[in-house]
DOGUMAR-125217 format. One record per residue: residue number from 0; x, y, z of N, C-alpha, C in turn. Coordinates in Angstrom, 3 decimals, always signed. Layout:
<atom NUM; <X; Y; Z>; <X; Y; Z>; <X; Y; Z>>;
...
This chain:
<atom 0; <-35.033; -13.504; +49.571>; <-34.270; -14.729; +49.629>; <-33.240; -14.852; +48.502>>;
<atom 1; <-33.597; -14.581; +47.234>; <-32.591; -14.701; +46.180>; <-31.372; -13.801; +46.394>>;
<atom 2; <-31.572; -12.593; +46.920>; <-30.435; -11.704; +47.165>; <-29.523; -12.260; +48.239>>;
<atom 3; <-30.103; -12.955; +49.239>; <-29.301; -13.582; +50.283>; <-28.388; -14.647; +49.689>>;
<atom 4; <-28.915; -15.411; +48.749>; <-28.128; -16.456; +48.092>; <-27.006; -15.835; +47.280>>;
<atom 5; <-27.303; -14.779; +46.542>; <-26.284; -14.100; +45.739>; <-25.207; -13.514; +46.641>>;
<atom 6; <-25.621; -12.873; +47.742>; <-24.652; -12.303; +48.677>; <-23.759; -13.385; +49.270>>;
<atom 7; <-24.351; -14.520; +49.632>; <-23.568; -15.625; +50.193>; <-22.579; -16.168; +49.174>>;
<atom 8; <-23.009; -16.322; +47.946>; <-22.120; -16.834; +46.904>; <-20.989; -15.854; +46.617>>;
<atom 9; <-21.289; -14.566; +46.603>; <-20.254; -13.557; +46.388>; <-19.258; -13.574; +47.540>>;
<atom 10; <-19.754; -13.708; +48.769>; <-18.870; -13.783; +49.933>; <-17.998; -15.034; +49.869>>;
<atom 11; <-18.579; -16.148; +49.435>; <-17.806; -17.384; +49.285>; <-16.714; -17.215; +48.234>>;
<atom 12; <-17.053; -16.580; +47.123>; <-16.062; -16.339; +46.069>; <-14.894; -15.528; +46.612>>;
<atom 13; <-15.183; -14.445; +47.289>; <-14.119; -13.585; +47.833>; <-13.256; -14.356; +48.829>>;
<atom 14; <-13.903; -15.084; +49.710>; <-13.164; -15.894; +50.689>; <-12.269; -16.909; +49.980>>;
<atom 15; <-12.833; -17.606; +48.995>; <-12.085; -18.671; +48.325>; <-10.901; -18.146; +47.529>>;
<atom 16; <-11.041; -16.989; +46.919>; <-9.908; -16.399; +46.196>; <-8.785; -16.058; +47.174>>;
<atom 17; <-9.132; -15.469; +48.304>; <-8.119; -15.141; +49.316>; <-7.480; -16.416; +49.865>>;
<atom 18; <-8.303; -17.436; +50.130>; <-7.791; -18.697; +50.666>; <-6.831; -19.356; +49.671>>;
<atom 19; <-7.212; -19.385; +48.407>; <-6.354; -20.007; +47.388>; <-5.014; -19.289; +47.274>>;
<atom 20; <-5.046; -17.961; +47.322>; <-3.784; -17.214; +47.244>; <-2.863; -17.597; +48.394>>;
<atom 21; <-3.408; -17.626; +49.593>; <-2.595; -17.990; +50.761>; <-2.165; -19.457; +50.703>>;
<atom 22; <-3.072; -20.323; +50.272>; <-2.787; -21.755; +50.188>; <-1.594; -22.027; +49.260>>;
<atom 23; <-1.528; -21.307; +48.166>; <-0.436; -21.497; +47.209>; <+0.776; -20.619; +47.508>>;
<atom 24; <+0.716; -19.858; +48.593>; <+1.854; -19.062; +49.030>; <+2.194; -17.891; +48.128>>;
<atom 25; <+1.181; -17.318; +47.501>; <+1.404; -16.188; +46.599>; <+1.206; -14.870; +47.342>>;
<atom 26; <+2.000; -13.893; +46.984>; <+1.765; -12.546; +47.495>; <+0.585; -11.954; +46.731>>;
<atom 27; <+0.052; -10.868; +47.242>; <-1.038; -10.205; +46.515>; <-0.561; -9.736; +45.152>>;
<atom 28; <+0.676; -9.255; +45.091>; <+1.211; -8.781; +43.815>; <+1.324; -9.932; +42.819>>;
<atom 29; <+1.831; -11.089; +43.264>; <+1.972; -12.255; +42.376>; <+0.608; -12.719; +41.869>>;
<atom 30; <-0.363; -12.801; +42.775>; <-1.697; -13.258; +42.388>; <-2.344; -12.260; +41.440>>;
<atom 31; <-2.210; -10.979; +41.736>; <-2.790; -9.948; +40.879>; <-2.194; -10.011; +39.470>>;
<atom 32; <-0.878; -10.165; +39.389>; <-0.222; -10.268; +38.075>; <-0.700; -11.499; +37.314>>;
<atom 33; <-0.832; -12.616; +38.011>; <-1.293; -13.854; +37.384>; <-2.696; -13.689; +36.817>>;
<atom 34; <-3.528; -12.968; +37.544>; <-4.919; -12.795; +37.123>; <-5.119; -11.646; +36.148>>;
<atom 35; <-4.138; -10.765; +36.052>; <-4.312; -9.594; +35.210>; <-5.145; -8.523; +35.900>>;
<atom 36; <-5.111; -8.534; +37.228>; <-5.793; -7.523; +38.030>; <-4.751; -6.658; +38.710>>;
<atom 37; <-5.153; -5.507; +39.169>; <-4.273; -4.697; +39.987>; <-4.294; -5.213; +41.423>>;
<atom 38; <-3.276; -4.872; +42.187>; <-3.217; -5.265; +43.597>; <-4.420; -4.684; +44.338>>;
<atom 39; <-4.790; -3.478; +43.997>; <-5.947; -2.845; +44.646>; <-7.219; -3.649; +44.377>>;
<atom 40; <-7.387; -4.096; +43.143>; <-8.562; -4.916; +42.807>; <-8.584; -6.219; +43.579>>;
<atom 41; <-7.424; -6.865; +43.696>; <-7.343; -8.110; +44.451>; <-7.613; -7.848; +45.928>>;
<atom 42; <-7.099; -6.760; +46.455>; <-7.365; -6.411; +47.854>; <-8.856; -6.184; +48.084>>;
<atom 43; <-9.513; -5.560; +47.124>; <-10.957; -5.357; +47.237>; <-11.666; -6.702; +47.335>>;
<atom 44; <-11.282; -7.629; +46.456>; <-11.898; -8.954; +46.452>; <-11.693; -9.628; +47.801>>;
<atom 45; <-10.454; -9.589; +48.289>; <-10.155; -10.252; +49.551>; <-10.866; -9.605; +50.729>>;
<atom 46; <-11.349; -8.379; +50.544>; <-12.118; -7.695; +51.581>; <-13.625; -7.758; +51.313>>;
<atom 47; <-14.027; -8.631; +50.388>; <-15.446; -8.875; +50.167>; <-16.134; -8.012; +49.144>>;
<atom 48; <-15.374; -7.266; +48.352>; <-15.957; -6.400; +47.324>; <-15.467; -6.869; +45.958>>;
<atom 49; <-16.391; -7.185; +45.086>; <-16.013; -7.641; +43.747>; <-15.961; -6.416; +42.837>>;
<atom 50; <-14.756; -6.079; +42.330>; <-14.639; -4.885; +41.482>; <-15.308; -5.084; +40.127>>;
<atom 51; <-15.735; -3.988; +39.546>; <-16.381; -4.048; +38.230>; <-15.449; -4.606; +37.162>>;
<atom 52; <-14.140; -4.482; +37.387>; <-13.171; -4.950; +36.399>; <-13.024; -6.468; +36.376>>;
<atom 53; <-13.567; -7.162; +37.373>; <-13.439; -8.617; +37.414>; <-14.421; -9.241; +36.442>>;
<atom 54; <-13.934; -10.241; +35.708>; <-14.774; -10.883; +34.701>; <-14.660; -12.398; +34.803>>;
<atom 55; <-15.427; -13.059; +33.971>; <-15.389; -14.519; +33.925>; <-14.003; -15.010; +33.500>>;
<atom 56; <-13.266; -14.202; +32.777>; <-11.900; -14.564; +32.386>; <-11.036; -14.730; +33.636>>;
<atom 57; <-11.169; -13.807; +34.580>; <-10.410; -13.906; +35.835>; <-10.823; -15.149; +36.608>>;
<atom 58; <-12.128; -15.420; +36.651>; <-12.615; -16.602; +37.356>; <-12.097; -17.878; +36.707>>;
<atom 59; <-12.029; -17.887; +35.385>; <-11.509; -19.057; +34.673>; <-10.041; -19.289; +35.011>>;
<atom 60; <-9.260; -18.240; +35.070>; <-7.839; -18.364; +35.420>; <-7.703; -18.937; +36.828>>;
<atom 61; <-8.468; -18.413; +37.772>; <-8.410; -18.897; +39.151>; <-8.797; -20.368; +39.210>>;
<atom 62; <-9.870; -20.727; +38.531>; <-10.339; -22.112; +38.542>; <-9.293; -23.050; +37.943>>;
<atom 63; <-8.710; -22.664; +36.825>; <-7.700; -23.523; +36.177>; <-6.463; -23.682; +37.046>>;
<atom 64; <-5.997; -22.593; +37.639>; <-4.797; -22.657; +38.482>; <-5.015; -23.515; +39.726>>;
<atom 65; <-6.234; -23.509; +40.229>; <-6.508; -24.261; +41.456>; <-7.085; -25.642; +41.192>>;
<atom 66; <-7.276; -25.986; +39.922>; <-7.778; -27.313; +39.576>; <-9.226; -27.531; +39.987>>;
<atom 67; <-10.010; -26.473; +39.934>; <-11.415; -26.562; +40.317>; <-12.268; -25.928; +39.226>>;
<atom 68; <-13.535; -25.800; +39.477>; <-14.429; -25.174; +38.497>; <-14.838; -23.786; +38.976>>;
<atom 69; <-15.296; -22.988; +38.047>; <-15.804; -21.665; +38.411>; <-16.968; -21.825; +39.383>>;
<atom 70; <-17.824; -22.773; +39.116>; <-18.985; -23.006; +39.979>; <-18.565; -23.273; +41.419>>;
<atom 71; <-17.515; -24.067; +41.602>; <-17.104; -24.405; +42.971>; <-16.487; -23.207; +43.696>>;
<atom 72; <-15.993; -22.214; +42.954>; <-15.464; -21.008; +43.597>; <-16.568; -20.258; +44.352>>;
<atom 73; <-17.813; -20.412; +43.896>; <-18.954; -19.771; +44.533>; <-19.596; -20.660; +45.598>>;
<atom 74; <-19.145; -21.920; +45.662>; <-19.742; -22.896; +46.572>; <-19.231; -22.753; +47.992>>;
<atom 75; <-19.039; -23.877; +48.630>; <-18.607; -23.878; +50.021>; <-17.243; -23.214; +50.184>>;
<atom 76; <-17.050; -22.641; +51.343>; <-15.784; -21.953; +51.642>; <-14.665; -22.954; +51.820>>;
<atom 77; <-13.578; -22.714; +51.125>; <-12.406; -23.576; +51.231>; <-11.735; -23.370; +52.586>>;
<atom 78; <-11.112; -24.419; +53.073>; <-10.363; -24.330; +54.313>; <-11.202; -24.331; +55.568>>;
<atom 79; <-12.478; -24.550; +55.421>; <-13.370; -24.590; +56.588>; <-13.979; -25.973; +56.713>>;
<atom 80; <-13.153; -26.937; +57.015>; <-13.615; -28.337; +57.115>; <-14.337; -28.600; +58.398>>;
């Protein structure tokens, strides 16, 4: 059961990062530059894989830019009302 929760939260994070990028009209290159990630790393995230290079610093940047908290990035999926 705990692994299911972790997997769901990781999937929510990946979905929400992709949703936020599209919501703000950013290209993958623009979002990657803003976060300090490579385009390949961002593409991995958007495809459900969290790269080893991603850190809490990246999550903090995403949360601040979107006006939310790091915790909520792992919560419910954005755009699915």
